[in-house]
C-alpha positions, 0 to 999 in steps of 0.5 A, a space after each residue: 395158356 401160355 403156348 395158345 397162340 402157337 398153330 400146326 405150321 409145318 415145312 423147312 426153312 431155308 435160314 441165313 444166319 447171322 454171325 452172334 447168334 446161337 443156333 438155338 436162339 434164332 429157331 427160337 426167333 424164327 418160330 415165334 415169328 411164324 407162330 410154330 408150335 413146334 419146331 427144330 434144326 437140322 445140325 447147329 452153327 456156332 455163333 461164331 459162324 454164319 450161313 445156312 441153317 435148316 430149321 424145321 418146323 411141325 411135321 417136318 422136324 420128323 426127318 430132321 435126320 436126314 440133314 445131319 448125316 448130309 454133306 457140307 460146304 464151308 468158306 473158312 477163312 484163316 488167319 496164320 501166324 498165331 493160336 488161340 485157346 479156342 481154335 477159333 477168333 472167340 479164344 484168347 490169343 496163345 502164341 504169335 509169330 513170322 508167316 512167311 508162306 508162299 501161296 504154292 506151299 499153302 495149296 500143297 499143304 492143303 492139299 495133305 487134308 483131302 480124303 480120310 482123316 483122323 481128327 480129335 474132336 475140340 474142348 470147345 465142342 458141343 459134344 457131351 462127357 458125362 452128361 456135359 458139353 465139352 465147351 462148360 468143362 473147358 470154360 470151367 479149365 478143366 481138358 478130358 482125354 477125346 478119341 479120334 474120328 474119322 473124318 471126310 474131306 472130299 474137296 479142299 481148295 483156296 478161295 481167296 489168298 492171304 499170305 496172313 489170313 487166306 479164306 479157303 473151301 471145304 467140301 466135306 462128310 459129317 463131323 469135321 470140325 473146321 477150326 480144328 482142320 484150321 490147327 491142323 493145318 497151321 501146325 503142318 505149315 509149321 507157323 500155326 493157325 486159328 480159325 478166323 471166321 466161318 460160313 456154311 454155305 451148302 448143306 446136302 442139296 439146299 444152297 444158302 443163296 435160297 436163304 433168307 436172313 432173319 432181319 429180313 425175315 422179321 419184315 415178312 408178314 406171317 402170311 408171307 414167312 410162311 410162304 417161305 417155307 419148303 414143303 416136307 418132303 423137301 428133306 426127302 429127295 434124295 429117297 426112292 419114291 413109292 406111290 400108293 392108291 387109297 386101300 393101301 393108303 389106308 392099310 399104311 395109316 393101320 401099320 399094316 405090311 403091305 404088297 409093294 413092287 419097288 426094289 428093296 430100300 432101306 428107306 423111301 418116301 411114300 405118297 398117297 393119291 392126289 401126292 398127298 406125302 404119307 412119310 417114310 417107309 422101308 421095301 424089304 421082301 416085298 413088303 411096304 413096312 411105315 416107319 415114321 407116318 405123318 400125324 395126321 395120316 394116322 389119325 384120318 386113316 383111324 376114321 375111315 
């Protein structure tokens, strides 16, 4: 069989994606290196961008959405006095002009972009219209109307000042397009700007300093590669914890609601004896209701 060599591998890998690789290419390469049967990611990075990409394998793919909605942090290098067709360094140059921006003026403009913003997604994005990614339409010279979306910038600051190519830090909520932010900052400065380089340094609780590069990962043996995986519940640490006895574990695996004294929670991570993760459930009116269980939980409990 084509996938006979792939195995059940569970866990989360913090990967430092290099510039030039798509998120899917990095995912598939990593999957092959782990011989993992099932893999997914928790939010893409453009080929232009480098940095933290949290990859999920096996049972961890069930909880990828927890990081899709997580806050993120970036380092972005802006190029002032120029604009491109894509808003970043991959596009064709559309305008270039003089730059006369002081560091104080730059900092003052940055302060305007902290907080809640209305942002129009760029045409060169993976958002879909009629089943087609916008970037494919853009490559055909087609531009469609996009509605503005509310995004959040928690913090925006200058990391390194250069009068032509300053580097900024961005802490933000989900859905922010940094290239659009770069263009908007350039427009506010009156000189234009595009995104020259982008690096993601944090996603939720995970930091890029704890990630491993693709080439370094490839040099490891399969055993050492798997040792780099975080446990499945690394994605669930922000959720309240509920521990169950063996009888309650069996009931949960059978799909039954069980009595629970925990405080009401929209979602909670649930464990059995010896700290074995069972999955995610909700606590409602004194009842624990399973929402997403690990496959082996259902299998084990159905055999009892």
